[in-house]
Backbone as a chain_set.jsonl record, in Angstrom:
{"seq": "MVEIFTYDWIGFVITGLATLFLFGEILVNMRGLFGLLGIGFITVYFTVYLETGSLIIMLILYFIGLLLIIIDGKVLNDGTLATIGVASMIVSVALPAQSFAGGVYAVLGVLIGGGLSFFFLKVFKKRDMWTKITLKDRLTTEAGYNSMNEAYKDLVGLEGITLNDLRPVGTIRIDNKDYSALSNGQWIEKGSAITVVQVDGTKILVEKNKK", "coords": {"N": [[-13.582, -38.988, 18.411], [-16.343, -37.529, 16.869], [-18.989, -39.433, 15.517], [-20.049, -38.665, 12.997], [-17.959, -37.477, 11.681], [-16.483, -39.491, 10.672], [-17.29, -40.116, 8.192], [-16.501, -39.771, 4.771], [-17.598, -37.766, 3.139], [-18.184, -35.617, 4.77], [-16.106, -33.864, 4.92], [-16.298, -32.468, 2.538], [-18.578, -30.928, 2.99], [-17.84, -29.304, 5.203], [-15.411, -27.96, 4.421], [-16.395, -26.81, 2.162], [-18.404, -25.022, 3.086], [-16.784, -23.401, 4.691], [-15.02, -22.193, 2.822], [-16.886, -21.012, 1.157], [-18.054, -19.021, 2.81], [-15.788, -17.52, 3.599], [-14.739, -16.575, 1.154], [-17.013, -15.232, 0.448], [-17.023, -13.197, 2.358], [-14.918, -11.685, 1.434], [-15.89, -10.799, -1.006], [-18.401, -9.502, -0.589], [-19.977, -7.015, 1.489], [-20.305, -7.871, 4.594], [-19.777, -7.189, 7.138], [-17.998, -8.74, 8.64], [-19.363, -11.037, 9.471], [-19.637, -13.277, 7.716], [-16.951, -13.882, 7.569], [-16.317, -14.741, 10.177], [-17.933, -17.034, 10.327], [-16.768, -18.578, 8.289], [-14.12, -18.903, 9.26], [-14.724, -20.322, 11.554], [-15.815, -22.773, 10.54], [-13.613, -23.83, 9.035], [-11.733, -24.101, 11.014], [-12.909, -26.035, 12.652], [-12.771, -28.195, 10.889], [-9.963, -28.679, 10.634], [-9.34, -29.099, 13.322], [-10.649, -31.46, 13.998], [-9.299, -33.434, 12.518], [-6.56, -33.147, 12.975], [-3.584, -32.896, 15.046], [-2.581, -30.42, 17.499], [-0.15, -29.011, 16.714], [0.161, -29.619, 13.936], [-2.295, -28.69, 13.114], [-2.119, -25.873, 13.369], [-0.181, -25.323, 11.445], [-1.461, -26.114, 9.05], [-3.672, -24.413, 9.086], [-2.386, -21.965, 8.754], [-1.295, -22.369, 6.202], [-3.635, -22.605, 4.702], [-4.831, -20.052, 5.036], [-2.819, -18.427, 4.037], [-2.995, -19.069, 1.374], [-5.532, -17.995, 0.847], [-4.963, -15.309, 1.303], [-3.145, -14.783, -0.759], [-4.815, -14.961, -2.964], [-6.448, -12.739, -2.527], [-4.537, -10.666, -2.719], [-3.75, -10.979, -5.381], [-6.156, -10.387, -6.69], [-6.636, -7.747, -5.918], [-4.305, -6.264, -6.359], [-2.347, -7.312, -8.344], [-3.822, -8.823, -10.277], [-3.482, -10.727, -12.34], [-3.711, -13.404, -12.177], [-1.672, -15.161, -11.397], [-0.718, -15.275, -8.636], [-3.168, -15.933, -7.542], [-3.64, -18.498, -8.528], [-1.581, -19.912, -7.268], [-2.429, -19.479, -4.676], [-4.926, -20.836, -4.586], [-3.976, -23.434, -4.974], [-2.498, -23.739, -2.636], [-4.528, -23.67, -0.687], [-5.926, -25.961, -1.416], [-4.053, -28.004, -0.977], [-3.758, -27.749, 1.787], [-6.213, -28.629, 2.817], [-6.432, -31.16, 1.803], [-4.348, -32.786, 2.775], [-4.868, -33.354, 5.589], [-6.968, -35.186, 5.471], [-8.496, -38.362, 6.162], [-8.552, -40.374, 4.327], [-8.116, -41.206, 0.821], [-10.445, -40.672, -0.644], [-11.707, -38.967, 1.139], [-9.962, -36.798, 1.005], [-10.352, -35.976, -1.641], [-13.034, -35.177, -1.526], [-12.764, -33.015, 0.262], [-11.176, -31.249, -1.233], [-12.891, -30.767, -3.398], [-14.84, -29.427, -1.999], [-13.566, -26.979, -1.376], [-13.195, -25.912, -3.981], [-15.811, -25.85, -5.111], [-17.2, -24.437, -3.144], [-15.839, -21.975, -3.239], [-16.549, -21.197, -5.824], [-19.367, -20.986, -5.642], [-19.591, -18.83, -3.963], [-19.707, -16.486, -5.408], [-22.321, -16.049, -5.978], [-23.268, -14.583, -3.909], [-22.885, -11.988, -4.643], [-25.105, -11.312, -6.07], [-26.999, -10.948, -4.207], [-26.159, -9.537, -1.905], [-24.584, -6.392, -0.958], [-21.761, -5.519, -2.793], [-18.265, -5.299, -1.979], [-16.625, -2.134, -2.047], [-14.003, -2.081, -2.925], [-13.758, -3.848, -5.0], [-14.815, -2.736, -7.25], [-13.264, -1.286, -9.15], [-11.514, -3.296, -9.872], [-13.001, -5.355, -11.117], [-13.963, -3.958, -13.224], [-16.578, -3.022, -13.711], [-17.812, -0.643, -14.325], [-18.475, 0.917, -17.255], [-16.435, 2.686, -19.523], [-17.758, 5.182, -20.658], [-19.12, 7.954, -22.568], [-21.483, 8.824, -21.45], [-21.114, 8.145, -18.821], [-19.345, 9.945, -18.027], [-16.869, 9.768, -19.126], [-14.444, 9.937, -21.804], [-13.643, 8.257, -24.678], [-12.183, 9.257, -26.644], [-10.338, 12.155, -27.069], [-12.191, 14.987, -27.339], [-11.459, 17.481, -28.322], [-9.245, 16.881, -29.883], [-10.423, 15.199, -31.705], [-11.872, 16.941, -33.292], [-9.948, 17.957, -34.935], [-9.605, 16.594, -37.258], [-9.235, 16.81, -40.726], [-8.387, 19.421, -40.704], [-5.878, 21.857, -41.615], [-2.345, 22.403, -41.206], [1.005, 23.172, -40.082], [4.282, 21.794, -40.053], [6.452, 21.9, -37.275], [8.861, 20.851, -36.847], [10.959, 18.236, -38.227], [9.036, 15.422, -39.179], [9.498, 12.222, -38.35], [8.842, 9.31, -37.837], [7.489, 10.905, -36.035], [6.627, 14.059, -34.622], [6.237, 17.629, -34.125], [3.389, 19.64, -34.712], [1.638, 22.586, -35.884], [-1.515, 23.97, -35.519], [-3.879, 26.359, -36.106], [-2.537, 28.148, -34.385], [-1.946, 26.507, -32.232], [-0.004, 23.992, -30.707], [0.723, 20.56, -31.427], [1.483, 17.146, -30.777], [2.317, 14.89, -33.3], [2.103, 12.321, -35.865], [3.396, 10.958, -38.894], [2.304, 8.926, -41.648], [4.348, 6.859, -41.728], [5.991, 8.343, -43.314], [8.655, 10.675, -44.049], [8.413, 13.859, -43.145], [9.295, 17.088, -43.893], [10.452, 19.888, -41.883], [8.401, 22.756, -41.645], [6.592, 22.049, -43.569], [3.389, 21.941, -45.187], [0.582, 20.406, -43.822], [-2.142, 17.998, -43.411], [-4.585, 16.923, -41.148], [-5.501, 13.629, -40.985], [-6.51, 11.558, -39.511], [-7.606, 10.725, -36.205], [-6.888, 9.104, -33.229], [-7.849, 8.657, -30.18], [-5.585, 10.483, -28.485], [-3.758, 10.47, -30.417], [-2.474, 11.786, -33.317], [-2.722, 11.61, -36.717], [-1.107, 12.615, -39.639], [-0.858, 13.892, -43.019], [1.28, 14.921, -45.664], [0.575, 17.837, -47.493], [-0.393, 17.865, -50.883], [1.238, 19.489, -53.56]], "CA": [[-14.093, -38.302, 17.226], [-17.778, -37.693, 16.672], [-19.196, -40.43, 14.47], [-20.311, -38.082, 11.682], [-16.699, -37.097, 11.052], [-15.866, -40.67, 10.075], [-17.745, -40.189, 6.803], [-15.641, -38.997, 3.873], [-18.28, -36.63, 2.528], [-18.323, -34.493, 5.691], [-15.053, -32.907, 4.572], [-16.844, -31.636, 1.468], [-19.528, -29.985, 3.594], [-17.175, -28.33, 6.073], [-14.509, -27.1, 3.639], [-17.223, -26.043, 1.228], [-19.008, -23.912, 3.819], [-15.713, -22.504, 5.115], [-14.565, -21.403, 1.673], [-18.033, -20.218, 0.717], [-18.215, -17.826, 3.643], [-14.578, -16.704, 3.568], [-14.756, -15.868, -0.128], [-18.138, -14.302, 0.503], [-16.598, -12.042, 3.15], [-14.053, -10.883, 0.566], [-16.652, -10.234, -2.126], [-19.512, -8.637, -0.194], [-19.815, -6.331, 2.768], [-21.138, -8.493, 5.626], [-19.29, -6.706, 8.438], [-17.263, -9.776, 9.365], [-20.18, -12.201, 9.826], [-19.218, -14.404, 6.88], [-15.586, -14.221, 7.942], [-16.364, -15.528, 11.411], [-18.48, -18.349, 9.984], [-15.763, -19.302, 7.521], [-13.034, -19.283, 10.175], [-15.254, -21.357, 12.434], [-15.914, -24.058, 9.831], [-12.308, -24.387, 8.664], [-11.069, -24.486, 12.263], [-13.503, -27.32, 13.031], [-12.232, -29.219, 9.986], [-8.592, -29.017, 11.0], [-9.314, -29.572, 14.711], [-11.116, -32.848, 14.029], [-8.385, -34.384, 11.883], [-5.147, -32.878, 13.211], [-3.09, -32.505, 16.351], [-2.432, -28.963, 17.617], [0.961, -28.503, 15.911], [-0.183, -29.726, 12.507], [-3.472, -27.836, 12.902], [-1.675, -24.495, 13.17], [0.517, -25.257, 10.156], [-2.432, -26.197, 7.964], [-4.452, -23.181, 9.101], [-1.554, -20.933, 8.152], [-1.217, -22.665, 4.765], [-4.95, -22.295, 4.113], [-5.063, -18.607, 5.004], [-1.841, -17.849, 3.099], [-3.611, -19.224, 0.055], [-6.608, -17.009, 0.748], [-4.328, -13.997, 1.206], [-2.574, -14.648, -2.104], [-5.932, -14.699, -3.873], [-6.843, -11.343, -2.305], [-3.489, -9.802, -3.28], [-3.833, -11.058, -6.835], [-7.357, -9.695, -7.149], [-6.634, -6.319, -5.612], [-3.089, -5.588, -6.781], [-1.768, -7.776, -9.602], [-4.936, -9.125, -11.175], [-3.064, -11.485, -13.515], [-4.032, -14.812, -11.958], [-0.541, -15.976, -10.953], [-0.798, -15.509, -7.197], [-4.441, -16.593, -7.257], [-3.452, -19.927, -8.804], [-0.774, -20.442, -6.161], [-3.277, -19.439, -3.494], [-5.885, -21.943, -4.656], [-3.21, -24.663, -4.764], [-2.163, -23.787, -1.211], [-5.741, -24.033, 0.046], [-6.25, -27.346, -1.743], [-3.102, -28.865, -0.266], [-3.995, -27.673, 3.228], [-7.387, -29.433, 3.218], [-6.289, -32.541, 1.326], [-3.411, -33.547, 3.605], [-5.416, -33.894, 6.852], [-8.031, -36.164, 5.253], [-8.176, -39.707, 6.638], [-8.518, -41.302, 3.194], [-8.029, -40.538, -0.481], [-11.778, -40.165, -0.961], [-11.941, -37.81, 1.996], [-9.186, -35.698, 0.448], [-11.034, -35.507, -2.851], [-14.22, -34.437, -1.077], [-12.332, -31.741, 0.846], [-10.737, -30.385, -2.339], [-14.102, -30.344, -4.108], [-15.509, -28.434, -1.154], [-12.895, -25.695, -1.581], [-13.448, -25.417, -5.34], [-17.232, -25.547, -5.296], [-17.541, -23.368, -2.201], [-15.326, -20.727, -3.799], [-17.361, -20.818, -6.985], [-20.711, -20.585, -5.219], [-19.546, -17.562, -3.222], [-20.007, -15.37, -6.302], [-23.761, -15.799, -5.962], [-23.519, -13.544, -2.899], [-22.882, -10.681, -5.314], [-26.451, -11.054, -6.569], [-27.896, -10.751, -3.072], [-25.632, -8.558, -0.961], [-23.81, -5.28, -1.502], [-20.358, -5.894, -2.966], [-17.29, -4.389, -1.4], [-16.227, -1.084, -2.972], [-12.659, -2.279, -3.455], [-13.778, -4.679, -6.207], [-15.427, -2.017, -8.363], [-12.266, -1.005, -10.173], [-10.878, -4.526, -10.321], [-13.864, -6.072, -12.034], [-14.263, -3.083, -14.359], [-18.014, -3.043, -13.961], [-18.233, 0.63, -14.879], [-18.013, 1.114, -18.614], [-15.881, 4.012, -19.755], [-18.58, 5.764, -21.705], [-19.335, 9.383, -22.483], [-22.593, 9.047, -20.541], [-20.629, 7.988, -17.452], [-18.404, 11.017, -17.736], [-15.576, 9.474, -19.705], [-14.333, 10.08, -23.251], [-12.663, 7.348, -25.247], [-11.381, 10.067, -27.55], [-10.304, 13.566, -26.706], [-13.061, 15.665, -28.288], [-10.728, 18.573, -28.974], [-8.414, 16.277, -30.918], [-11.31, 14.648, -32.738], [-12.273, 18.034, -34.181], [-8.83, 18.352, -35.791], [-9.628, 15.858, -38.532], [-9.532, 17.627, -41.896], [-7.757, 20.737, -40.605], [-4.524, 21.975, -42.133], [-1.39, 23.038, -40.319], [2.38, 23.196, -40.552], [5.198, 21.067, -39.177], [7.43, 22.753, -36.599], [10.136, 20.147, -37.007], [10.814, 17.079, -39.114], [8.267, 14.284, -38.7], [10.239, 11.055, -38.831], [7.598, 9.917, -38.302], [6.838, 11.68, -34.97], [7.12, 15.417, -34.47], [5.279, 18.62, -33.634], [2.715, 20.425, -35.738], [0.889, 23.734, -35.372], [-2.8, 24.203, -36.171], [-4.592, 27.484, -35.48], [-1.69, 28.693, -33.323], [-1.797, 25.554, -31.146], [0.959, 22.954, -31.046], [0.304, 19.197, -31.107], [2.365, 16.045, -31.168], [1.659, 14.16, -34.383], [2.955, 11.397, -36.6], [3.038, 10.739, -40.293], [2.041, 7.531, -41.987], [5.606, 6.253, -42.144], [6.72, 9.246, -44.2], [9.49, 11.728, -43.484], [7.881, 15.155, -43.572], [10.263, 18.092, -43.482], [10.039, 21.054, -41.117], [7.817, 23.82, -42.437], [5.699, 21.507, -44.601], [1.951, 22.027, -44.945], [0.018, 19.072, -43.587], [-3.57, 17.886, -43.108], [-4.899, 15.836, -40.21], [-6.352, 12.654, -41.677], [-7.117, 10.608, -38.565], [-7.307, 10.909, -34.794], [-7.218, 7.942, -32.416], [-7.561, 9.137, -28.836], [-4.77, 11.7, -28.603], [-2.777, 10.236, -31.477], [-2.871, 12.546, -34.507], [-2.057, 11.16, -37.943], [-1.15, 13.665, -40.65], [-0.261, 13.658, -44.322], [1.807, 16.129, -46.295], [-0.296, 18.323, -48.55], [0.138, 17.797, -52.243], [1.398, 20.799, -54.175]], "C": [[-15.594, -38.566, 17.073], [-18.005, -38.56, 15.44], [-19.373, -39.815, 13.08], [-19.023, -37.735, 10.942], [-15.955, -38.298, 10.486], [-16.283, -40.838, 8.619], [-16.883, -39.265, 5.925], [-16.306, -37.715, 3.383], [-18.392, -35.414, 3.451], [-17.244, -33.427, 5.431], [-15.515, -31.948, 3.484], [-17.75, -30.551, 2.037], [-18.79, -28.893, 4.365], [-16.266, -27.4, 5.283], [-15.288, -26.255, 2.64], [-17.839, -24.827, 1.899], [-17.948, -22.898, 4.252], [-15.277, -21.594, 3.972], [-15.673, -20.513, 1.136], [-18.122, -18.916, 1.502], [-16.975, -16.935, 3.647], [-14.467, -15.919, 2.262], [-15.89, -14.848, -0.148], [-17.786, -13.045, 1.278], [-15.713, -11.115, 2.323], [-14.873, -10.135, -0.484], [-17.715, -9.23, -1.7], [-19.293, -8.084, 1.209], [-20.789, -6.908, 3.797], [-20.638, -8.193, 7.032], [-18.667, -7.804, 9.292], [-18.036, -11.025, 9.697], [-19.757, -13.434, 9.032], [-17.803, -14.844, 7.24], [-15.531, -15.09, 9.173], [-16.893, -16.941, 11.146], [-17.447, -19.193, 9.251], [-14.618, -19.788, 8.386], [-13.486, -20.406, 11.098], [-15.293, -22.721, 11.768], [-14.547, -24.656, 9.521], [-11.522, -24.795, 9.903], [-11.601, -25.826, 12.756], [-12.906, -28.441, 12.195], [-10.834, -29.653, 10.427], [-8.498, -29.582, 12.419], [-9.69, -31.049, 14.81], [-10.038, -33.814, 13.554], [-6.913, -34.218, 12.261], [-4.841, -32.619, 14.683], [-2.804, -31.003, 16.339], [-1.343, -28.398, 16.713], [0.647, -28.491, 14.432], [-1.365, -28.825, 12.164], [-3.053, -26.403, 12.595], [-1.007, -24.339, 11.811], [-0.476, -25.237, 8.999], [-3.342, -24.966, 7.919], [-3.677, -22.045, 8.437], [-1.486, -21.128, 6.64], [-2.51, -22.294, 4.057], [-5.137, -20.783, 3.971], [-4.01, -17.856, 4.177], [-2.393, -17.931, 1.685], [-4.702, -18.2, -0.178], [-6.034, -15.599, 0.568], [-3.744, -13.761, -0.18], [-3.661, -14.352, -3.136], [-6.382, -13.246, -3.754], [-5.835, -10.388, -2.936], [-3.55, -9.803, -4.796], [-5.015, -10.259, -7.362], [-7.294, -8.199, -6.972], [-5.449, -5.575, -6.189], [-2.635, -6.014, -8.169], [-2.813, -8.049, -10.673], [-4.504, -9.834, -12.457], [-3.243, -12.995, -13.349], [-2.917, -15.666, -11.396], [-0.628, -16.309, -9.47], [-2.096, -16.212, -6.819], [-4.33, -18.097, -7.471], [-2.651, -20.593, -7.7], [-1.612, -20.502, -4.888], [-4.279, -20.575, -3.456], [-5.174, -23.271, -4.396], [-2.857, -24.837, -3.288], [-3.363, -24.208, -0.374], [-6.105, -25.497, -0.183], [-5.342, -28.316, -0.976], [-3.414, -28.905, 1.219], [-5.191, -28.518, 3.667], [-7.258, -30.886, 2.8], [-5.421, -33.369, 2.253], [-4.014, -34.101, 4.896], [-6.445, -35.002, 6.668], [-7.566, -37.569, 5.632], [-8.126, -40.74, 5.518], [-8.421, -40.501, 1.902], [-9.365, -39.925, -0.86], [-12.097, -38.928, -0.135], [-11.191, -36.587, 1.497], [-9.829, -35.11, -0.791], [-12.267, -34.694, -2.484], [-13.836, -33.059, -0.533], [-11.908, -30.754, -0.232], [-11.936, -29.863, -3.123], [-14.852, -29.299, -3.304], [-14.91, -27.052, -1.336], [-13.261, -25.1, -2.935], [-14.907, -24.995, -5.54], [-17.678, -24.426, -4.37], [-17.072, -22.016, -2.703], [-16.148, -20.248, -4.976], [-18.742, -20.304, -6.597], [-20.732, -19.233, -4.502], [-19.896, -16.368, -4.102], [-21.501, -15.083, -6.396], [-24.136, -14.772, -4.895], [-23.587, -12.159, -3.532], [-24.265, -10.308, -5.834], [-27.43, -10.701, -5.442], [-27.453, -9.61, -2.169], [-24.825, -7.475, -1.672], [-22.343, -5.663, -1.595], [-19.45, -4.849, -2.336], [-16.821, -3.383, -2.448], [-14.884, -1.363, -3.624], [-12.648, -3.122, -4.718], [-14.317, -3.945, -7.422], [-14.449, -1.782, -9.492], [-11.671, -2.283, -10.741], [-11.721, -5.246, -11.357], [-14.285, -5.248, -13.229], [-15.736, -3.116, -14.731], [-18.499, -1.753, -14.613], [-17.65, 0.81, -16.267], [-17.535, 2.538, -18.792], [-16.608, 4.647, -20.936], [-18.702, 7.26, -21.505], [-20.443, 9.688, -21.485], [-22.136, 8.967, -19.091], [-19.595, 9.041, -17.095], [-17.021, 10.795, -18.302], [-15.615, 9.748, -21.21], [-13.277, 9.125, -23.746], [-11.763, 8.099, -26.213], [-11.46, 11.517, -27.119], [-11.078, 14.353, -27.758], [-12.34, 16.789, -29.03], [-9.857, 18.032, -30.1], [-9.262, 15.732, -32.06], [-11.706, 15.71, -33.748], [-11.161, 18.479, -35.117], [-8.852, 17.672, -37.153], [-10.055, 16.78, -39.674], [-8.89, 19.004, -41.868], [-6.329, 20.706, -41.124], [-3.633, 22.698, -41.126], [-0.011, 22.993, -40.925], [3.26, 22.446, -39.553], [6.221, 22.028, -38.578], [8.811, 22.112, -36.575], [9.916, 18.963, -37.94], [9.987, 15.995, -38.442], [8.923, 13.025, -39.248], [10.024, 9.795, -37.979], [6.907, 10.795, -37.247], [7.47, 13.065, -34.878], [6.031, 16.329, -33.956], [4.705, 19.418, -34.791], [2.002, 21.603, -35.07], [-0.362, 23.914, -36.217], [-3.516, 25.302, -35.409], [-3.854, 27.988, -34.23], [-1.599, 27.803, -32.082], [-0.883, 24.426, -31.6], [0.473, 21.586, -30.577], [1.424, 18.23, -31.49], [1.631, 15.214, -32.202], [2.632, 13.18, -35.014], [2.456, 11.25, -38.016], [2.841, 9.257, -40.528], [3.305, 6.89, -42.554], [6.437, 7.132, -43.057], [7.593, 10.206, -43.395], [8.973, 13.05, -44.035], [8.774, 16.25, -43.004], [9.614, 19.222, -42.682], [9.503, 22.132, -42.063], [6.879, 23.347, -43.528], [4.238, 21.699, -44.199], [1.381, 20.615, -44.835], [-1.483, 19.165, -43.326], [-3.775, 16.709, -42.161], [-5.89, 14.886, -40.876], [-7.044, 11.685, -40.717], [-6.693, 10.952, -37.155], [-7.777, 9.667, -34.038], [-6.849, 8.264, -30.978], [-6.836, 10.463, -28.93], [-3.662, 11.514, -29.644], [-3.273, 10.873, -32.774], [-2.037, 12.075, -35.694], [-2.222, 12.213, -39.03], [-0.52, 13.191, -41.951], [0.216, 15.006, -44.899], [0.883, 16.551, -47.425], [0.397, 18.224, -49.906], [0.18, 19.194, -52.848], [0.499, 20.939, -55.402]], "O": [[-16.04, -39.711, 17.145], [-17.296, -38.433, 14.442], [-18.901, -40.377, 12.092], [-19.002, -37.703, 9.712], [-14.896, -38.134, 9.879], [-15.681, -41.629, 7.893], [-16.583, -38.131, 6.3], [-15.641, -36.69, 3.231], [-18.661, -34.307, 2.985], [-17.453, -32.242, 5.691], [-15.171, -30.766, 3.498], [-17.693, -29.396, 1.614], [-19.075, -27.707, 4.204], [-16.335, -26.183, 5.449], [-14.896, -25.134, 2.314], [-17.804, -23.726, 1.349], [-18.174, -21.689, 4.192], [-15.178, -20.378, 4.136], [-15.42, -19.387, 0.708], [-18.252, -17.839, 0.921], [-17.102, -15.711, 3.694], [-14.136, -14.733, 2.272], [-15.749, -13.75, -0.687], [-18.2, -11.947, 0.905], [-15.755, -9.897, 2.495], [-14.584, -8.983, -0.808], [-17.913, -8.217, -2.371], [-18.521, -8.627, 1.999], [-21.946, -6.495, 3.87], [-21.023, -8.856, 7.995], [-18.793, -7.798, 10.516], [-17.445, -12.0, 10.162], [-19.545, -14.505, 9.602], [-17.492, -16.035, 7.218], [-14.785, -16.068, 9.217], [-16.367, -17.92, 11.675], [-17.271, -20.374, 9.549], [-14.187, -20.936, 8.274], [-12.723, -21.328, 11.389], [-14.857, -23.714, 12.351], [-14.336, -25.853, 9.718], [-10.729, -25.735, 9.851], [-10.831, -26.664, 13.226], [-12.574, -29.505, 12.716], [-10.56, -30.844, 10.575], [-7.665, -30.449, 12.686], [-9.118, -31.793, 15.606], [-9.878, -34.894, 14.123], [-6.093, -35.064, 11.904], [-5.699, -32.189, 15.454], [-2.788, -30.385, 15.275], [-1.576, -27.411, 16.015], [0.839, -27.482, 13.752], [-1.435, -28.265, 11.07], [-3.573, -25.788, 11.664], [-1.231, -23.354, 11.108], [-0.343, -24.434, 8.075], [-3.739, -24.527, 6.84], [-4.232, -21.267, 7.662], [-1.605, -20.165, 5.882], [-2.493, -21.742, 2.956], [-5.55, -20.296, 2.918], [-4.283, -16.766, 3.674], [-2.277, -16.99, 0.9], [-4.796, -17.608, -1.253], [-6.55, -14.801, -0.216], [-3.839, -12.656, -0.715], [-3.444, -13.581, -4.07], [-6.664, -12.595, -4.76], [-6.214, -9.425, -3.602], [-3.417, -8.756, -5.429], [-4.898, -9.541, -8.355], [-7.838, -7.454, -7.787], [-5.554, -4.384, -6.484], [-2.543, -5.185, -9.075], [-2.713, -7.58, -11.807], [-5.065, -9.595, -13.526], [-2.962, -13.766, -14.267], [-3.169, -16.787, -10.955], [-0.615, -17.479, -9.088], [-2.121, -17.003, -5.876], [-4.866, -18.88, -6.687], [-2.984, -21.688, -7.247], [-1.517, -21.457, -4.117], [-4.467, -21.209, -2.417], [-5.697, -24.131, -3.687], [-2.91, -25.946, -2.756], [-3.227, -25.014, 0.546], [-6.538, -26.189, 0.738], [-5.801, -29.307, -0.408], [-3.345, -29.963, 1.845], [-5.187, -29.067, 4.769], [-7.907, -31.756, 3.38], [-5.722, -34.537, 2.498], [-3.697, -35.231, 5.268], [-6.764, -35.699, 7.631], [-6.401, -37.923, 5.45], [-7.697, -41.871, 5.744], [-8.615, -39.285, 1.888], [-9.421, -38.793, -1.341], [-12.679, -37.965, -0.634], [-11.707, -35.471, 1.552], [-9.851, -33.893, -0.973], [-12.514, -33.639, -3.068], [-14.495, -32.062, -0.827], [-12.233, -29.568, -0.161], [-12.002, -28.684, -3.471], [-15.439, -28.38, -3.876], [-15.636, -26.063, -1.44], [-13.597, -23.92, -3.027], [-15.19, -23.92, -6.071], [-18.453, -23.559, -4.774], [-17.798, -21.026, -2.614], [-16.416, -19.055, -5.119], [-19.227, -19.316, -7.148], [-21.769, -18.573, -4.442], [-20.338, -15.338, -3.592], [-21.905, -14.007, -6.838], [-25.202, -14.16, -4.969], [-24.264, -11.267, -3.021], [-24.566, -9.129, -6.019], [-28.537, -10.223, -5.69], [-28.274, -8.81, -1.72], [-24.436, -7.626, -2.83], [-21.742, -6.082, -0.606], [-19.815, -3.683, -2.183], [-16.639, -3.742, -3.612], [-14.642, -0.933, -4.751], [-11.654, -3.129, -5.444], [-14.279, -4.485, -8.528], [-14.757, -2.044, -10.655], [-11.361, -2.361, -11.929], [-11.196, -5.699, -12.374], [-14.901, -5.773, -14.156], [-16.097, -3.224, -15.903], [-19.476, -1.76, -15.362], [-16.43, 0.849, -16.421], [-18.143, 3.48, -18.284], [-16.118, 4.64, -22.065], [-18.428, 7.78, -20.424], [-20.372, 10.678, -20.757], [-22.697, 9.637, -18.225], [-19.036, 9.032, -15.998], [-16.095, 11.547, -17.997], [-16.687, 9.786, -21.814], [-12.134, 9.17, -23.29], [-10.686, 7.614, -26.56], [-12.541, 12.033, -26.837], [-10.686, 14.392, -28.924], [-12.58, 17.018, -30.215], [-9.744, 18.657, -31.154], [-8.873, 15.793, -33.226], [-11.86, 15.414, -34.932], [-11.398, 19.296, -36.007], [-8.193, 18.123, -38.091], [-11.09, 17.441, -39.603], [-8.849, 19.689, -42.89], [-5.658, 19.675, -41.082], [-4.101, 23.492, -40.31], [0.142, 22.801, -42.131], [3.003, 22.468, -38.35], [6.785, 22.865, -39.282], [9.809, 22.781, -36.309], [8.795, 18.725, -38.389], [10.205, 15.679, -37.273], [8.911, 12.783, -40.455], [10.999, 9.269, -37.443], [5.855, 11.371, -37.524], [8.681, 13.225, -35.034], [5.023, 15.87, -33.418], [5.415, 19.817, -35.714], [1.791, 21.615, -33.858], [-0.3, 24.001, -37.443], [-3.735, 25.189, -34.203], [-4.453, 28.218, -33.18], [-1.222, 28.271, -31.008], [-0.973, 23.96, -32.736], [-0.103, 21.448, -29.498], [2.2, 18.483, -32.41], [0.464, 14.869, -32.015], [3.831, 13.204, -34.733], [1.267, 11.394, -38.302], [3.182, 8.435, -39.678], [3.333, 6.441, -43.7], [7.489, 6.704, -43.531], [7.316, 10.507, -42.234], [9.079, 13.326, -45.23], [8.984, 16.332, -41.794], [8.415, 19.477, -42.783], [10.067, 22.386, -43.128], [6.413, 24.153, -44.334], [3.895, 21.628, -43.019], [1.67, 19.748, -45.659], [-2.025, 20.238, -43.06], [-3.206, 15.634, -42.355], [-6.98, 15.291, -41.278], [-8.046, 11.064, -41.072], [-5.574, 11.41, -36.923], [-8.92, 9.234, -34.187], [-5.685, 8.162, -30.591], [-7.397, 11.453, -29.398], [-2.738, 12.323, -29.726], [-4.352, 10.544, -33.266], [-0.808, 12.135, -35.671], [-3.336, 12.653, -39.313], [0.243, 12.226, -41.98], [-0.369, 16.059, -44.649], [0.456, 15.719, -48.225], [1.596, 18.466, -50.041], [-0.745, 19.985, -52.663], [0.5, 21.983, -56.053]]}, "num_chains": 1, "name": "protein.A"}
């Protein structure tokens, strides 16, 4: 074993760089360069401290953890699989360490390396697949979105008639157009005159007209 690998802190450096570049490859478009660097560093780490059989097992455990984080971020986005993935990566680097201190350094390398990888987003072009996940684009009218259907918004204050009983949901007709509407907890009979008092998105709230 090369002498430098006898120091506990070297695990922090290697696992930190490995996780930094692997996470960076996920976050930004580096055409595989960061991925190769990350794989290289983590392979060196396991090769130094483990025999071939154990090395393969720990590599699989590490990359399963990484895969779970990717799946969580791209598909589920609720943090469950990501937490399991981080735990898997931590276990994989902690077990091969030659001492308790070495294990702590290796774990810190994974955590800090993963955290620092987000700084790549400030320098390099992020991968397109993260645009929707991170919700960077605000749903604004200027961006081409409407938080409220404009046609429905214009219904406020207009009068119409119920086509069936609202109890409290039913159908109304305004200017020869039919809409789904609801009353404010009231039972409004079919054929009643109503007025639209509020619109929230496509939800239309009506009240029965007073005689």
